Every structure is written in C-alpha cells, then in structure tokens.
C-alpha positions as CSV (number, residue, x, y, z in Angstrom):
1,M,125.2,71.8,140.2
2,D,123.6,68.5,139.8
3,K,120.3,70.9,141.7
4,V,120.7,73.3,138.9
5,K,120.7,71.0,136.2
6,K,117.6,69.7,137.6
7,Y,115.9,72.6,137.8
8,V,116.7,73.5,134.3
9,S,115.5,70.1,133.0
10,D,112.2,70.4,135.0
11,L,111.6,73.7,133.8
12,V,112.2,72.8,129.8
13,S,109.7,69.8,130.8
14,F,107.2,71.7,132.1
15,V,107.6,74.1,128.9
16,F,106.9,71.4,126.6
17,E,104.0,70.1,128.8
18,S,102.2,73.4,128.7
19,R,102.8,74.1,125.2
20,T,101.5,70.2,124.6
21,E,98.3,70.9,126.9
22,L,97.9,74.5,125.5
23,A,97.7,72.7,122.0
24,K,94.2,70.8,122.7
25,V,92.6,73.7,124.5
26,H,89.5,74.5,122.3
27,F,88.8,78.7,122.6
28,P,85.6,79.8,121.5
29,S,84.7,82.0,118.5
30,P,83.7,85.2,119.1
31,K,80.0,84.1,118.1
32,E,80.4,81.4,121.0
33,T,81.3,83.6,123.4
34,A,78.5,86.1,122.6
35,Q,75.8,83.5,122.8
36,A,77.4,82.2,126.4
37,T,77.1,86.1,127.6
38,V,74.2,86.3,126.5
39,V,72.8,83.0,128.3
40,V,74.7,84.5,131.4
41,V,72.9,87.8,131.3
42,V,69.5,86.2,130.5
43,L,69.9,84.3,133.6
44,S,71.3,86.9,136.1
45,V,68.4,88.9,135.4
46,T,66.2,85.8,135.9
47,V,67.4,84.9,139.1
48,A,68.0,88.7,140.5
49,L,63.8,89.0,139.7
50,W,63.2,86.0,141.3
51,L,65.2,86.8,144.5
52,G,63.3,90.4,144.3
53,L,59.9,89.0,144.3
54,I,61.3,86.3,147.0
55,D,62.9,89.3,149.4
56,L,59.3,91.9,148.4
57,A,57.3,89.1,149.9
58,A,59.1,87.9,152.6
59,T,59.2,92.0,153.8
60,R,55.5,92.3,153.0
61,L,54.9,89.2,155.7
62,V,57.2,90.5,158.2
63,Q,55.8,93.9,158.0
64,R,51.9,92.5,158.2
65,L,53.1,90.1,161.7
66,L,54.9,93.0,163.4
67,H,51.7,95.3,162.7
C-alpha cells in the first residue's frame, strides 16, 4: 500500500511541477512563427543551391579526369 501512496504522491508532484514549468514557456506569436519559417526556408534554399553547385563542380571535375 505504501508503494501505491508513493506512486500517487509522485504523480501529483509531477503534474504540479509540469504545470509550473509550462507557465514559464514562451510560445511565439504567429508573426514570430512566420518570420522564423521564412528564415528556415531561405537558409534551406541557400544551402541546397550551394551544395548543388559543389556537386556539379565535383561531377564535372571527375568526368574530366576520367575522359
């Protein structure tokens, strides 16, 4: 029976601590979310283009070395 009481006590403590921590969380506004999304998309496209150019250059170099 003591194990059950301890389990319930720990569970209640966990729920209250979780609520306390959740109150500290800053949820971004829709504007902040949109801005962050634009940054991620722009950086992703930039990195994709950069890697594509490097791949193209490496492919052409290997082709010239093999022919």
